[in-house]
Structure formats: C-alpha cells, structure tokens
C-alpha positions as a Python dict, from the first residue, in 0.01 Angstrom:
ca = {
    (1, 'M'): (0, 0, 0),
    (2, 'V'): (151, 351, -98),
    (3, 'P'): (173, 645, 210),
    (4, 'P'): (-61, 926, 198),
    (5, 'P'): (88, 1223, 3),
    (6, 'F'): (46, 1424, 287),
    (7, 'L'): (325, 1240, 477),
    (8, 'R'): (569, 1337, 209),
    (9, 'R'): (439, 1709, 219),
    (10, 'L'): (491, 1691, 581),
    (11, 'S'): (814, 1545, 584),
    (12, 'L'): (940, 1822, 359),
    (13, 'W'): (753, 2107, 569),
    (14, 'L'): (915, 1980, 861),
    (15, 'S'): (1257, 1937, 742),
    (16, 'V'): (1222, 2298, 600),
    (17, 'A'): (1126, 2420, 923),
    (18, 'A'): (1375, 2254, 1132),
    (19, 'A'): (1650, 2436, 859),
    (20, 'V'): (1515, 2778, 904),
    (21, 'T'): (1416, 2785, 1282),
    (22, 'I'): (1762, 2721, 1379),
    (23, 'L'): (1817, 3102, 1331),
    (24, 'L'): (1567, 3115, 1581),
    (25, 'S'): (1602, 2836, 1854),
    (26, 'I'): (1807, 2504, 1872),
    (27, 'A'): (1544, 2326, 2079),
    (28, 'I'): (1278, 2419, 1843),
    (29, 'S'): (1506, 2340, 1533),
    (30, 'Q'): (1575, 1971, 1696),
    (31, 'I'): (1231, 1879, 1781),
    (32, 'L'): (1142, 1975, 1395),
    (33, 'L'): (1430, 1756, 1270),
    (34, 'A'): (1343, 1468, 1522),
    (35, 'L'): (983, 1493, 1374),
    (36, 'A'): (1098, 1522, 1013),
    (37, 'L'): (1277, 1217, 1031),
    (38, 'G'): (1013, 1008, 1180),
    (39, 'V'): (771, 1145, 901),
    (40, 'L'): (1037, 1067, 630),
    (41, 'L'): (1072, 694, 737),
    (42, 'L'): (695, 670, 742),
    (43, 'S'): (633, 856, 403),
    (44, 'G'): (805, 612, 184),
    (45, 'L'): (1014, 883, 8),
    (46, 'P'): (1357, 717, -104),
    (47, 'L'): (1611, 824, 133),
    (48, 'R'): (1916, 1018, -8),
    (49, 'W'): (2265, 1105, 105),
    (50, 'P'): (2455, 1367, -88),
    (51, 'K'): (2768, 1282, -181),
    (52, 'I'): (2993, 1478, 114),
    (53, 'S'): (2810, 1225, 343),
    (54, 'I'): (3067, 984, 270),
    (55, 'L'): (3369, 1152, 400),
    (56, 'L'): (3151, 1358, 679),
    (57, 'G'): (3064, 993, 808),
    (58, 'L'): (3434, 906, 784),
    (59, 'F'): (3485, 1194, 1003),
    (60, 'L'): (3247, 1081, 1259),
    (61, 'V'): (3333, 726, 1280),
    (62, 'W'): (3709, 874, 1368),
    (63, 'S'): (3574, 1093, 1593),
    (64, 'L'): (3338, 789, 1780),
    (65, 'I'): (3728, 607, 1768),
    (66, 'A'): (3868, 913, 1917),
    (67, 'L'): (3627, 911, 2201),
    (68, 'A'): (3662, 536, 2253),
    (69, 'F'): (4028, 594, 2333),
    (70, 'S'): (3990, 912, 2544),
    (71, 'P'): (4101, 912, 2898),
    (72, 'D'): (3710, 1017, 3007),
    (73, 'P'): (3475, 875, 2732),
    (74, 'A'): (3200, 950, 2914),
    (75, 'Y'): (3290, 1353, 2938),
    (76, 'G'): (3323, 1345, 2555),
    (77, 'L'): (2953, 1217, 2503),
    (78, 'A'): (2819, 1539, 2441),
    (79, 'Q'): (3023, 1602, 2196),
    (80, 'E'): (2934, 1295, 1997),
    (81, 'R'): (2544, 1379, 2027),
    (82, 'K'): (2615, 1610, 1763),
    (83, 'I'): (2585, 1340, 1499),
    (84, 'F'): (2193, 1374, 1529),
    (85, 'V'): (2271, 1726, 1395),
    (86, 'F'): (2413, 1556, 1057),
    (87, 'L'): (2091, 1384, 992),
    (88, 'T'): (2002, 1737, 849),
    (89, 'L'): (2181, 1578, 541),
    (90, 'L'): (1933, 1282, 506),
    (91, 'T'): (1613, 1466, 610),
    (92, 'I'): (1675, 1763, 363),
    (93, 'F'): (1850, 1588, 72),
    (94, 'S'): (1544, 1344, 90),
    (95, 'T'): (1256, 1571, 110),
    (96, 'V'): (1359, 1859, -85),
    (97, 'R'): (1367, 1767, -434),
    (98, 'T'): (1317, 2018, -676),
    (99, 'M'): (1435, 2376, -739),
    (100, 'A'): (1113, 2538, -624),
    (101, 'E'): (1136, 2367, -301),
    (102, 'A'): (1483, 2473, -246),
    (103, 'K'): (1408, 2790, -320),
    (104, 'W'): (1106, 2841, -26),
    (105, 'L'): (1384, 2714, 187),
    (106, 'V'): (1640, 2977, 95),
    (107, 'Y'): (1358, 3289, 113),
    (108, 'G'): (1292, 3105, 449),
    (109, 'W'): (1650, 3192, 568),
    (110, 'M'): (1653, 3507, 424),
    (111, 'L'): (1334, 3637, 568),
    (112, 'V'): (1401, 3518, 898),
    (113, 'G'): (1770, 3586, 902),
    (114, 'T'): (1690, 3927, 798),
    (115, 'A'): (1436, 3948, 1097),
    (116, 'T'): (1709, 3850, 1321),
    (117, 'A'): (1950, 4100, 1156),
    (118, 'G'): (1725, 4367, 1247),
    (119, 'R'): (1665, 4240, 1606),
    (120, 'G'): (2063, 4257, 1618),
    (121, 'V'): (2084, 4649, 1484),
    (122, 'A'): (1827, 4713, 1726),
    (123, 'Q'): (2048, 4555, 2011),
    (124, 'Y'): (2316, 4775, 1901),
    (125, 'I'): (2127, 5078, 1936),
    (126, 'R'): (2022, 4955, 2259),
    (127, 'D'): (2377, 4914, 2383),
    (128, 'V'): (2519, 5228, 2264),
    (129, 'A'): (2226, 5416, 2446),
    (130, 'N'): (2304, 5254, 2743),
    (131, 'A'): (2684, 5334, 2708),
    (132, 'N'): (2605, 5677, 2661),
    (133, 'A'): (2412, 5684, 2951),
    (134, 'A'): (2634, 5522, 3168),
    (135, 'H'): (2939, 5724, 3025),
    (136, 'A'): (3136, 5486, 2902),
    (137, 'D'): (3334, 5410, 2663),
    (138, 'I'): (3142, 5236, 2402),
    (139, 'Y'): (3394, 5016, 2265),
    (140, 'H'): (3485, 4866, 2606),
    (141, 'F'): (3126, 4859, 2703),
    (142, 'Y'): (3007, 4680, 2399),
    (143, 'V'): (3286, 4455, 2314),
    (144, 'A'): (3260, 4203, 2583),
    (145, 'D'): (2877, 4147, 2525),
    (146, 'R'): (2770, 4219, 2142),
    (147, 'I'): (2485, 4162, 1976),
    (148, 'R'): (2306, 3804, 1910),
    (149, 'G'): (1962, 3840, 1774),
    (150, 'F'): (1781, 3533, 1863),
    (151, 'M'): (2145, 3353, 1962),
    (152, 'G'): (2299, 3275, 2288),
    (153, 'H'): (2638, 3404, 2137),
    (154, 'W'): (2749, 3702, 1899),
    (155, 'M'): (2980, 3443, 1734),
    (156, 'T'): (2701, 3188, 1619),
    (157, 'F'): (2481, 3504, 1542),
    (158, 'S'): (2766, 3625, 1316),
    (159, 'G'): (2807, 3293, 1138),
    (160, 'Q'): (2450, 3229, 1057),
    (161, 'E'): (2444, 3583, 967),
    (162, 'M'): (2708, 3537, 711),
    (163, 'F'): (2554, 3254, 551),
    (164, 'V'): (2244, 3474, 506),
    (165, 'L'): (2442, 3750, 362),
    (166, 'L'): (2616, 3526, 108),
    (167, 'L'): (2291, 3347, 8),
    (168, 'L'): (2153, 3701, -57),
    (169, 'S'): (2456, 3795, -228),
    (170, 'A'): (2477, 3488, -508),
    (171, 'W'): (2087, 3555, -551),
    (172, 'I'): (2126, 3909, -669),
    (173, 'L'): (2404, 3854, -841),
    (174, 'F'): (2315, 3480, -1002),
    (175, 'G'): (1930, 3394, -954),
    (176, 'S'): (1656, 3414, -1184),
    (177, 'F'): (1550, 3785, -1209),
    (178, 'D'): (1234, 3870, -1069),
    (179, 'K'): (1162, 4244, -1021),
    (180, 'K'): (954, 4249, -729),
    (181, 'A'): (1162, 3995, -538),
    (182, 'F'): (1475, 4200, -627),
    (183, 'W'): (1345, 4495, -446),
    (184, 'L'): (1270, 4291, -158),
    (185, 'W'): (1614, 4117, -114),
    (186, 'I'): (1813, 4440, -146),
    (187, 'P'): (1665, 4605, 178),
    (188, 'C'): (1731, 4252, 321),
    (189, 'F'): (2097, 4277, 199),
    (190, 'V'): (2140, 4592, 382),
    (191, 'I'): (1993, 4481, 728),
    (192, 'T'): (2216, 4190, 738),
    (193, 'A'): (2494, 4357, 624),
    (194, 'A'): (2479, 4649, 892),
    (195, 'A'): (2383, 4348, 1169),
    (196, 'L'): (2765, 4213, 1062),
    (197, 'Y'): (2899, 4541, 1041),
    (198, 'F'): (2800, 4639, 1418),
    (199, 'S'): (2898, 4270, 1523),
    (200, 'L'): (3232, 4355, 1545),
    (201, 'T'): (3323, 3966, 1455),
    (202, 'R'): (3657, 4016, 1273),
    (203, 'S'): (3671, 3619, 1196),
    (204, 'V'): (3350, 3677, 1020),
    (205, 'W'): (3428, 3992, 856),
    (206, 'A'): (3767, 3842, 688),
    (207, 'A'): (3526, 3529, 571),
    (208, 'V'): (3256, 3782, 395),
    (209, 'I'): (3530, 3974, 252),
    (210, 'V'): (3711, 3642, 96),
    (211, 'A'): (3371, 3487, -15),
    (212, 'G'): (3266, 3800, -168),
    (213, 'L'): (3571, 3843, -362),
    (214, 'Y'): (3455, 3497, -505),
    (215, 'L'): (3141, 3595, -603),
    (216, 'L'): (3223, 3913, -728),
    (217, 'W'): (3519, 3764, -946),
    (218, 'V'): (3264, 3487, -1078),
    (219, 'W'): (3031, 3750, -1181),
    (220, 'N'): (3207, 4017, -1317),
    (221, 'R'): (3604, 4024, -1230),
    (222, 'W'): (3628, 4407, -1280),
    (223, 'A'): (3367, 4425, -1011),
    (224, 'I'): (3616, 4333, -755),
    (225, 'L'): (3759, 4682, -802),
    (226, 'A'): (3461, 4810, -631),
    (227, 'L'): (3547, 4632, -292),
    (228, 'P'): (3802, 4819, -140),
    (229, 'V'): (3616, 5137, -248),
    (230, 'V'): (3309, 5029, -50),
    (231, 'L'): (3518, 4867, 242),
    (232, 'G'): (3719, 5185, 255),
    (233, 'L'): (3386, 5430, 279),
    (234, 'A'): (3255, 5181, 535),
    (235, 'F'): (3573, 5263, 762),
    (236, 'L'): (3520, 5651, 697),
    (237, 'V'): (3175, 5635, 809),
    (238, 'A'): (3228, 5376, 1078),
    (239, 'P'): (3147, 5475, 1444),
    (240, 'D'): (3443, 5476, 1693),
    (241, 'S'): (3368, 5150, 1807),
    (242, 'V'): (3398, 4995, 1469),
    (243, 'K'): (3710, 5163, 1370),
    (244, 'T'): (3872, 5079, 1682),
    (245, 'R'): (3786, 4702, 1617),
    (246, 'V'): (3967, 4715, 1272),
    (247, 'H'): (4252, 4900, 1439),
    (248, 'S'): (4273, 4576, 1666),
    (249, 'I'): (4384, 4355, 1396),
    (250, 'K'): (4725, 4542, 1373),
    (251, 'D'): (4705, 4692, 1710),
    (252, 'P'): (4545, 4483, 1975),
    (253, 'E'): (4482, 4579, 2340),
    (254, 'A'): (4651, 4320, 2525),
    (255, 'Q'): (4360, 4208, 2699),
    (256, 'T'): (4028, 4361, 2538),
    (257, 'D'): (4114, 4225, 2191),
    (258, 'S'): (4182, 3839, 2222),
    (259, 'N'): (4464, 3815, 1969),
    (260, 'L'): (4715, 3723, 2251),
    (261, 'H'): (4458, 3463, 2427),
    (262, 'R'): (4424, 3279, 2049),
    (263, 'E'): (4772, 3302, 2015),
    (264, 'I'): (4817, 3094, 2299),
    (265, 'C'): (4534, 2853, 2231),
    (266, 'F'): (4670, 2762, 1892),
    (267, 'R'): (5003, 2695, 2036),
    (268, 'T'): (4859, 2496, 2316),
    (269, 'G'): (4656, 2303, 2063),
    (270, 'W'): (5014, 2247, 1837),
    (271, 'Q'): (5143, 2091, 2169),
    (272, 'M'): (4831, 1844, 2183),
    (273, 'I'): (4887, 1756, 1823),
    (274, 'K'): (5258, 1695, 1863),
    (275, 'A'): (5155, 1446, 2173),
    (276, 'H'): (4867, 1269, 1989),
    (277, 'P'): (4864, 1294, 1647),
    (278, 'L'): (4647, 1017, 1577),
    (279, 'L'): (4338, 1032, 1813),
    (280, 'G'): (4404, 1354, 1993),
    (281, 'V'): (4337, 1429, 2348),
    (282, 'G'): (3960, 1322, 2333),
    (283, 'P'): (3649, 1474, 2256),
    (284, 'D'): (3594, 1813, 2502),
    (285, 'E'): (3929, 1693, 2665),
    (286, 'I'): (4054, 2069, 2580),
    (287, 'T'): (3741, 2212, 2830),
    (288, 'K'): (3933, 2078, 3105),
    (289, 'D'): (4140, 2354, 3279),
    (290, 'S'): (4372, 2050, 3398),
    (291, 'V'): (4457, 1936, 3029),
    (292, 'F'): (4484, 2272, 2863),
    (293, 'C'): (4704, 2358, 3126),
    (294, 'A'): (4918, 2051, 3071),
    (295, 'Y'): (5017, 2144, 2745),
    (296, 'L'): (5053, 2489, 2781),
    (297, 'P'): (5421, 2598, 2583),
    (298, 'K'): (5670, 2664, 2888),
    (299, 'D'): (5713, 3034, 2796),
    (300, 'V'): (5362, 3137, 2858),
    (301, 'K'): (5325, 3308, 3210),
    (302, 'L'): (5022, 3254, 3426),
    (303, 'P'): (4767, 3434, 3500),
    (304, 'L'): (4685, 3371, 3124),
    (305, 'P'): (4549, 3679, 2922),
    (306, 'E'): (4136, 3740, 2914),
    (307, 'G'): (3970, 3499, 2700),
    (308, 'Y'): (3787, 3183, 2633),
    (309, 'Y'): (4021, 2882, 2679),
    (310, 'K'): (3748, 2586, 2664),
    (311, 'H'): (3805, 2577, 2281),
    (312, 'L'): (4097, 2641, 2033),
    (313, 'H'): (3930, 2936, 1831),
    (314, 'N'): (4075, 2709, 1508),
    (315, 'F'): (3839, 2440, 1376),
    (316, 'Y'): (4153, 2284, 1161),
    (317, 'I'): (4351, 2268, 1524),
    (318, 'Q'): (4051, 2194, 1728),
    (319, 'Y'): (3975, 1865, 1583),
    (320, 'A'): (4351, 1779, 1547),
    (321, 'A'): (4402, 1866, 1882),
    (322, 'E'): (4106, 1646, 2003),
    (323, 'R'): (4044, 1373, 1754),
    (324, 'G'): (4378, 1348, 1557),
    (325, 'I'): (4515, 1493, 1223),
    (326, 'P'): (4291, 1232, 1045),
    (327, 'A'): (3972, 1394, 1163),
    (328, 'T'): (4095, 1752, 1009),
    (329, 'L'): (4196, 1595, 716),
    (330, 'L'): (3879, 1408, 652),
    (331, 'I'): (3655, 1732, 721),
    (332, 'V'): (3884, 1968, 505),
    (333, 'A'): (3851, 1672, 232),
    (334, 'A'): (3484, 1698, 259),
    (335, 'L'): (3460, 2062, 222),
    (336, 'L'): (3685, 2067, -72),
    (337, 'L'): (3518, 1792, -285),
    (338, 'A'): (3201, 2006, -230),
    (339, 'V'): (3366, 2278, -389),
    (340, 'L'): (3502, 2062, -679),
    (341, 'D'): (3139, 1887, -726),
    (342, 'F'): (2981, 2244, -744),
    (343, 'R'): (3257, 2399, -1000),
    (344, 'R'): (3210, 2070, -1223),
    (345, 'A'): (2824, 2104, -1220),
    (346, 'L'): (2897, 2502, -1303),
    (347, 'G'): (3089, 2429, -1576),
    (348, 'K'): (2809, 2239, -1731),
    (349, 'L'): (2537, 2476, -1689),
    (350, 'P'): (2425, 2709, -2002),
    (351, 'A'): (2505, 3083, -1965),
    (352, 'G'): (2279, 3306, -1821),
    (353, 'R'): (2128, 3390, -1462),
    (354, 'S'): (1956, 3067, -1302),
    (355, 'D'): (1834, 2906, -976),
    (356, 'Q'): (2107, 2607, -1018),
    (357, 'R'): (2385, 2864, -1083),
    (358, 'F'): (2278, 3087, -757),
    (359, 'L'): (2242, 2769, -527),
    (360, 'L'): (2608, 2655, -643),
    (361, 'H'): (2793, 2987, -588),
    (362, 'A'): (2619, 3047, -306),
    (363, 'A'): (2727, 2669, -154),
    (364, 'I'): (3074, 2740, -271),
    (365, 'A'): (3075, 3086, -119),
    (366, 'C'): (2937, 2955, 222),
    (367, 'I'): (3232, 2675, 207),
    (368, 'I'): (3471, 2976, 135),
    (369, 'G'): (3346, 3161, 418),
    (370, 'T'): (3333, 2863, 698),
    (371, 'M'): (3706, 2770, 577),
    (372, 'V'): (3830, 3123, 643),
    (373, 'E'): (3641, 3186, 943),
    (374, 'G'): (3748, 2849, 1093),
    (375, 'T'): (4098, 2956, 1101),
    (376, 'L'): (4016, 3217, 1381),
    (377, 'E'): (3676, 3017, 1524),
    (378, 'Y'): (3536, 2694, 1597),
    (379, 'N'): (3204, 2800, 1477),
    (380, 'L'): (3155, 2493, 1260),
    (381, 'N'): (3073, 2307, 1562),
    (382, 'D'): (2821, 2492, 1679),
    (383, 'T'): (2477, 2307, 1620),
    (384, 'E'): (2337, 2669, 1489),
    (385, 'V'): (2598, 2716, 1230),
    (386, 'L'): (2636, 2339, 1154),
    (387, 'T'): (2252, 2290, 1105),
    (388, 'M'): (2261, 2585, 843),
    (389, 'F'): (2585, 2461, 672),
    (390, 'L'): (2478, 2107, 634),
    (391, 'A'): (2140, 2236, 497),
    (392, 'I'): (2341, 2448, 213),
    (393, 'M'): (2541, 2154, 130),
    (394, 'C'): (2227, 1972, 39),
    (395, 'L'): (2096, 2237, -171),
    (396, 'G'): (2395, 2251, -360),
    (397, 'Y'): (2404, 1890, -424),
    (398, 'L'): (2032, 1935, -540),
    (399, 'A'): (2155, 2210, -778),
    (400, 'A'): (2467, 2003, -886),
    (401, 'G'): (2216, 1695, -1020),
    (402, 'Y'): (2378, 1451, -754),
    (403, 'T'): (2087, 1264, -683),
    (404, 'T'): (1982, 870, -654),
    (405, 'E'): (1689, 942, -939),
    (406, 'K'): (1673, 1159, -1254),
    (407, 'P'): (1902, 1498, -1215),
    (408, 'V'): (1741, 1803, -1143),
    (409, 'I'): (1922, 1979, -1390),
    (410, 'A'): (1757, 1925, -1726),
}
C-alpha cells in the first residue's frame, strides 16, 4: 500500500521548518528534525544522501574511535550527540527534490535571517544608548557582550548571518531575475549586512570579504575593483566602535581584543597534536582546565590573558587536537570535494541566470566563508551553524544533479 501523499508533503514541510527555525531556536529546530525524520521513514520516499555524506560519515566514525580511546569517554559523549545534527543531510536531501522547493527553503532563510538581523541591529542601538547613558566607552562597554539576534552568542549569530548574506548575494548576482523579488531582497541584504557590520566579529568579516570576492569574480571580474572602495567608505563612515575593532586586527589591546589568547590556544593545540597525532586528546577533553594547562607551551606565563579557553578557536586545529589529524583531513576533504562537484556542475550549465547557478555559487561561497572563518573560530561545531551549513550543502548537490533518481537539471 502506497503511503498517502500527505506524509510526503509533511516530511518536506517539517524538514524545511527544521532548517529555517535553527535561526530562532535549537530546541524547536531539533524537535522538528526528529519529527521530519520519523515522518520521512513512514512516507515511502526513497532515502537519499548527498555525495559529501561519505566523507562526513567517515569523519563521524573517526570521532567515535577517538572517543572510544579517550581517557574519559563518558565526558565526550555530549560532543558525539551532534551526530544527530548530521541527519539534516538525510532529511533535506530526501524531501527537497525540486528547485521550487529548494527556493522556498532559501527564501525562508532570507526572510527569517533578515528578521534576526533586524533584531541584532536594534540590540546594537540599545547597547549604544545604554553606554551613552552610563557615560562609558562604547567599544569596551559593547565588545564583551555583542548583538546576538535570537542566538545565545554573537559568534553563532554572526556565522548564521554570514550564510544568509551570502545566499542573498548569490541570488542577486545569479538567480532567475524577478523584479518584485529583487526589490524585496535588496533591503534584506542591507539589513543583514548592517547586522554583520555592527557585530564586530572579525573572523566573519574576513570570511564574508573572501567569499564575496569569489562571488564578484565569477559574476564580473572587474566588479572586484569596487570592493576596496566599498570597504573604504564603510570604514570612513563607521562609528568609533567599528573603527577600533578594525584597528585591533593589527594593534590589539592586550586583554580586550583576544588576539593574544587565540595565539595561546593555537600553540597549545599544536602541542596536543604533536603528542597525540592519530586520535587526539579526546572529544571535549580540551574543555577541562587540567588538560588545557597540561599542554601549555612552557614560555606562556600565568595568569592567562582574558579569553575563552574551552576550545581552540580554529576548527582545523581543534579537530586534530581532540580527534586526531585524520579527523581534520576528512572534514577538509569533504568540503573540497563539494567545491569540486559544484564547480563541475556549473561548467555544464548554459550561460545566464538560473536557480541552479545561484544555488551552486551560494554553496561554494558558504564553503569558502566557513573555511576562512574556521581559521579563527570553531563555529562549524555549533549546532546552529552546522545545521544551516549541512542544509545548504544538500541544496548545492540538488542543483548539481547528484541524486539517485533522474537529475533535476534537464
């Protein structure tokens, strides 16, 4: 007996809702993901995994091996529960089967992401007003507790908004032109860009610039000449807090700007990798002060500079330090494989704007942004960022035509 079509539609709605609501709440998103998986298994839809799943699956297997050989496996179990998030690959790729469905998911991200960005801008205005009322220096008042939209931390907020901004940029440059939609997405782009501007998140600034250069290069190579002009104007009109944050890249304050504490994290992680190159020190072991301090370079003096020392602020170093070098190689290989697949698919498309071209370029830009940001942050491990990233990869493979059925691309 063929299951009712309603179950198939319901699995699609739940999968899309799980991907979109991650911009608002982890709990709601994961409840919807569990429901989507259950309905999918009952719906009769063929189960499909995008090609990237092979390497990501090996990464998860290696993570479990590292956990098994960890000095405290029970402590690292919380990290392995994130395997559930990777089921996003199954639910999205199995249920989102047409370009129209993919576009509705992207539109959901754009609209909800803009609303979240708007909330962030409002938070910035409030914080500036509070700093002025307290007669405090705005930069030091604000930098330790920045805008976060609906998220619990400004880094996850910035990571998600980076994806939203890159999706908007790719749609404007490569998507099927719709005049009415165009005038909707331009304000969304401006609001999202403003939120990232005021977030003071330097790693995301760098990621957006590099990924934006890619999008401009493939759209019109001469257009990249405009980017330095735009960045220069943005700096000239910037409030003092933004200018101070930009200057901190080269001339940081010892405590406030976290450059020194990141350097200590990187060097400590390298000591862990040298001591345990194959399986690392164990998932989540780095969060223990005793473990972190055991691998501190001998020339680092205590007390440590202000900063967060529960992870290493670099996902390449982090995965190698806690799970072994093979874990980092596997996840990097997965990202590079996706870029290669998407570039090959782009080479087969006819010239001109199209939904496939938009999604493929957007997916590549999101990979570039993630890899650049990963040099300074561990964001890809955050459920909020990881869920969105995996769903975007599914849409990229949908546009690339990697399915178990007839390819989407005609």
